[in-house]
C-alpha positions, 0 to 999 in steps of 0.5 A, a space after each residue: 436807376 434801373 438798367 436796360 430798356 424799359 416800358 413804363 406805365 404810371 398808375 394812380 394808387 391810394 396814398 401810402 404813409 410809410 410801412 406799418 409792418 416789416 415786409 416779408 421779403 426785404 432788400 436793403 442797400 446803400 445809396 449809390 450802390 447797385 442791387 439785383 432783385 430776382 423773381 422766384 418762380 418756375 414760370 417760363 418766359 417774361 414776367 411783368 415787374 411793378 414798382 410801387 411807392 408812395 401812391 404811384 406804380 410803375 410797370 416794367 416789362 423785363 426778365 426774371 432778374 431786375 438790376 438797379 444801378 446807382 440807387 437813389 431815394 425814388 428807387 425805394 419801394 416794393 418790386 413785384 413780379 406778375 404773370 398777367 394778373 397773378 402776383 408771383 412774389 415781391 421784394 421791398 427795397 429800402 435804403 440803409 441809414 448810417 448807424 449813429 450814436 444810440 445812447 439817447 435814442 434807444 434806452 432800456 431799463 428794468 424796475 427790479 430783478 425780474 424776467 422782463 425789461 423795457 426799452 424806449 426808442 425814438 424813431 424820428 419818422 420811422 413807422 415800424 420797429 422791432 427789437 431782439 437781443 442775444 449773448 455770445 454763444 446763445 441764439 437770439 431772442 424772438 423779435 419784439 415789435 413796438 407796443 404803441 407810438 405816435 409821430 412824436 412819441 417813442 416806441 415802447 418794447 417789453 422783452 423777456 429774458 431767456 435766462 434767470 435775472 440772478 445769473 452771474 453775467 460774464 458777457 453783455 447783452 447785445 440788443 439789435 433794433 430795426 426800423 423801417 419807413 416807406 423808403 429807409 431802413 435803420 439798424 441800431 445796436 446797444 450793449 449792456 449788462 442786465 445788472 446795469 439797467 436795473 432802475 428801481 421805482 421811486 421809494 416811499 417815505 414813511 415816519 419821521 422821528 425827532 432825534 435832538 436837532 435831527 430827524 430820522 426818516 423811514 425810507 421803504 423800497 417801492 412795492 415793485 422791488 425784489 424781495 426779500 429786502 435783506 438780500 435785495 438791498 438798496 441805497 437811499 438818498 434824501 434831498 431836503 429843503 431848509 425851512 428858513 432860507 429855502 436852500 437844498 441839501 442831500 443826505 446819503 443816510 436816513 438822518 436829515 436836519 430838523 429845521 426843514 420844510 420838505 423832503 424826497 428820496 430816491 434809490 439805487 442798487 448798491 453793488 453795481 453802478 446802476 442808475 438812480 430811481 426817479 425822485 419820490 414826490 416832495 413830502 411837506 414836513 411843515 404840515 406834519 409839524 403843524 399836525 403834530 403841534 395840533 395834536 399836542 394842543 388837543 391833548 393839552 386841552 383834553 388833559 386840562 378839561 379832564 383836570 377841571 372835571 376832576 376838580 369840579 367833582 371834588 368841589 361837588 363832593 365837598 359841597 355835598 358833605 358840608 350840607 
């Protein structure tokens, strides 16, 4: 709480529902710590301090430095110094939240080896957030602010690499995230190699060819994957459902049993422990077989019809000669 003698005046202000952007001047401290806020001005004499948070404003007449002791949540907010009706400057005080495990809340991925990657961050009540990264010996990248988020949705960020995605990585990227609300500040860090976050889009299933009792399946990488494919290779995994009993199986090759009803596939980078892509949509093999059988039946009927026409013509010719 503030130290020294105080003069308070409580005013009513419009309701504030958290910060929509980062304050220009921000002071971060932990609960029960102390902090001193200074009014940077050449003005001689006293200034008027105002403390604003969540729709309330308290005026405090004091010197150019403001000492706050044993901080609690009500102490958070904007502290501004005034010369009469002229605002000199302000500092926003936020209470720091302890850092916890961020593996589930902050996740990054890249569709391919390109100059961009995206991160998703579940903010849980924080109203503004930003991310940046750096490597050892390099300057940090510019801050990137969240593109959009709702109360229950994660914030999404698109970051640009400052070096080629094909460069051999000796040190990991260090990602730093900051988020603020009307009372609290959160900081999170995450370390990873770019190659470890490459997660392809789901592959495309092509033609299936019968090979005895097996099916050979053509699996094509997603259109977003890097080219040439001979250099940027992918491993594929196929999941299938048996037609008779509905059980499932997996194949790490492009060959699957012939007696199946549905298949789907996923891909990943083969040379590093990168994550699998999402599964492609299920492909109905029964429909394909039915269509194939229908085509065969149509061809048989056409051949039979053509054969009958030929026989009919021959009969007509013989009949004509007899006459």
